[in-house]
N, C-alpha and C positions, 0 to 999 in steps of 0.2 A: 117054621118058626124056630124049631130046635137047631136047624142048620145055621140060621142067621145068628142065633145066640152063641153057638159054638164059634163061629167065625169072628164075632165081636170079641169074645173072650180071648181068642188067639192073637188078634191085632193088638190088644192092650196088655198082652202078657209081657213079662220081663224079657223073655228069650227073644221075642220078635223085636222089641224096642232096641235091645242090644245089637242084634244083627243089622237092623235097619240103620242105626246110628253108625255102626262100623262101616257100612257100605257108603254112607254119605261122607264120612271122614276120609275113606280111601279115595273117593272121587275128587274131594277137595285137594288132597295131597297130590294126586296124579295131575290135576289141572295146573296147579302152581309149579309143579316140577317141569311139566311140559312147557309152560310159559317161560320159565327161567332158562330152559334149554334152548328154546327158539330165540330168545333175546340174546343169549350168548353167541349162538351161531350166526344170526342175522345182524348182530351189532345194532339192535334196535335203539334208536335215539342218538346214534353217533352222527356227528356232523363234521366232515373233514373238508376244508377249503381246497379247491383245485387251483394250483398256481397258473399264472399266465405264461405259457411256454412259447407262444408264437413269436417269431423273430429271433429266438435264441438258437444256438447251435445244438444239434442232437447229441454231440459229444458231451454236453453238459447236462443232459436230461436226468441222469442219475442224481447229480448234486442238486438239481432243481427240485427233485422230489424227496430229498433227504428229510427224514423225520416225519413224513406224512403217511408212511405205510401204504403208499400207492405204487403201482407198477406202471410200466409203459411198454409199448410195442410199436415198431415202425411198420406201417402197413405197406407203403410204397414210396417211390421217389418220383417227383414231378420235374420235368425239364424247365428250368428257369435260369437263363444265363445272367440275369441281373442280380441274382443272389449268390452269396458264398455257398459252395457245396455243403449240404448237410443242414442248412437253415430250416427250422421248423415253420412250415407254411400253414398247417391246420392241426387242430387237436380236438378230440372228442372223448369225454365231454369238454365243453369250453370252460374257460376260467371263471371261477366263482365271482370275481370282481365285475364281470360283465353279464353273466347269466343269473346270478343270485342263487344258484343251485349248489348243493353240497353233496358229497358222496360219502360212502363208508369205506373203512380200511380194506385193503386188498383189491380195490377197484383198479382196472387196467386202463390207462390213458392211451388212446390210439392216435398215432402221429403220422403226418405226411410231411416229407422233407424235400428240399430242392436238390437238384443235380445240374451240373453245368455241361455235361456231356451226354449226348444221345446218339446212338448208332443208327445210321440210315443206310439202306441198300443202294449200292451204286447201280444206276440204270445202264442198259446197253445202248450206247449212242453211236456206235460204228455204223457208217452208211446213212446216218440221219443227217438232215440239213443242219447247218450251223445255227440258224435261228431257232429251230426246234430244240436242239441240244442245249442251247443257252437257257431257254425257257424251262426245260426240265430241271436243270441244275439249280436255277433260281428257286423253283418251287420246292426243291428238297433242301434248300438253304446251304448248298455248297458254294464255295468261292471258286472262281475259275479264271484261267488265262487262255489266250488263243495264240497258237503258232501256225504258220502256213508252210505247206510243203508242195512242191510242184507235182501236179497230177492231172492227166488228161481225162482219166476215167471217173475220178471222184471230185470233180470241180464243185466247190461249195459244200461238200459233205465231210463228215468226220472220218478220218482215216484211222486214228488211234486215240484212245483215252488213257491218260497217264496220271499217276499219283506218286509223288516223291521219286520221280525219275524212272518208275517202273510201270509197265502196262497193268491196268487194273481191270479185272474181269467183272462182267455183269453179275450182280447179286452179292458182291463183296460188301460187308458191312463196315462203314467208316464213320468216325465221329462227325457229327453235324458241324458244318463250317470248314471242313477239310478243303484244301485247294486242289482242284482238278485241272490238268492241262489238256486241252483239246488240240489235236493236230488236224488241221483242215486242209483238204486238197484245193489247189488253185491252179487253174490252167491259164497261164498268162504268157503271152508272146509279144515280142517287139520291144521289150524293155532293154535298154542298153546295159551291157555287162562288160566288165574288163576281160579280155581274152587271156586265158591262162597259158603259161609256158609249160608245155608237157615234155620238153626235150630232156632225155636222160632218165625219165621216170619209168618204173616198171608199169606193165599194163594195168595191174591192180591199183597202183597209186594214181595213175592217170584217170582211171574210171572213177575212183572215189572223189577226186578233185572236181571232175565234171558233174558228177551226181550231186555234189553239194551246191551247184549253181542252180539258178531258177529255171526249171523246166528245160534242161538241156539234154541232148542225146549224144551218146558216145558210140562210135563205130571203130572197129579195127579193119583197116583196109587190107593189110597183109602182115605176116610175121615171118621174116626170112629165117630159115633153119629151125622153125618150131614144128617138130614132128610129134612131140609128146607134151603133156601138161607140164612136165618138169621143165621142158625147153621154154614154154610160154612164161613160166614163173620167173625165169632169169633174163628173159628178153627185155630190151630197153627201147624206148621210143626215140627214133632219130629224125622223124619229120611229122608234121601235122598240117591239117587243112581245116580252117583257114590258118595260114602261116603266122606264127607269132612275131609281132613287132612291139617294141616298147610303146605302151599307151593304146594298143589296138583295142577296138571295141567289137563285140559280137552281140547280136540280138537274142534275147531269151526266146526259147522255143526252137532255136536252130540246132544244128548238130556240129560235132567236131570229129573228124576222121583222122586216125593216126596210122603210121606205119612203124613196125617194130622189127628188131633183129636180135637173134640170139647172140650173134657175134658183134654186138654193138661196141664201138670204140668212140669215146668222147673226143670229137674232133677239136673241141675248144681247148682240151687239156692234153690231147694226144695220148690219152691213156684210159683204160677202162674205169668207169665210175666206181667209187668206193661204196 
């Protein structure tokens, strides 16, 4: 009983009441201070409207967010040739006008924008059939054109793939929609061609002219006085078979044989060709 009496006297003593009151006051001060600090840091109660940025150009994103204390970041670009490059396609969070949601200051708006160019790997089409090559190019959204070159070994197959006049290697990355030229081999014979006049040409010039014809072969029957490659380079053709006549026709797939001479003299002019 004495213990309880002493405990009761202590609880109701002035010293205990002062200490207890001070503790309660300290708790209240700490609670409201913490509450005020949290409200300041989390911007409790703030409501900032998010503008509608979809369809606008990302170059104007900063001005669109002016005065809102909001930030933005472009996450990635999406290929869309129907839109001007840099057009905003998506935003997160969405516009308040459509979502009815508000944000607090400092929030970052995530954007996805359009681009009109996408790089695509060039496939390796050499030795593939023309139909297969065309299908692959269409699937990768390349434009293409076809040229034919005489070839017995690669009839109907791709001999070369070109871009802007240069051969393009497999794996090269090109903008989607680039134009590719396919050179297709074609073994055709019997097509009437105008017989070229090779008289007076060098061997190299004559061979180039025949090679440019459809599937024609070029043979050197003989070269008088040609002991070295230097001799052959200055030799000129003085006869050919089939013999040239104005308007003469030769069938594609056939051959032209020439005879040349290092000591060639142009009989028509009676002097060496210039």
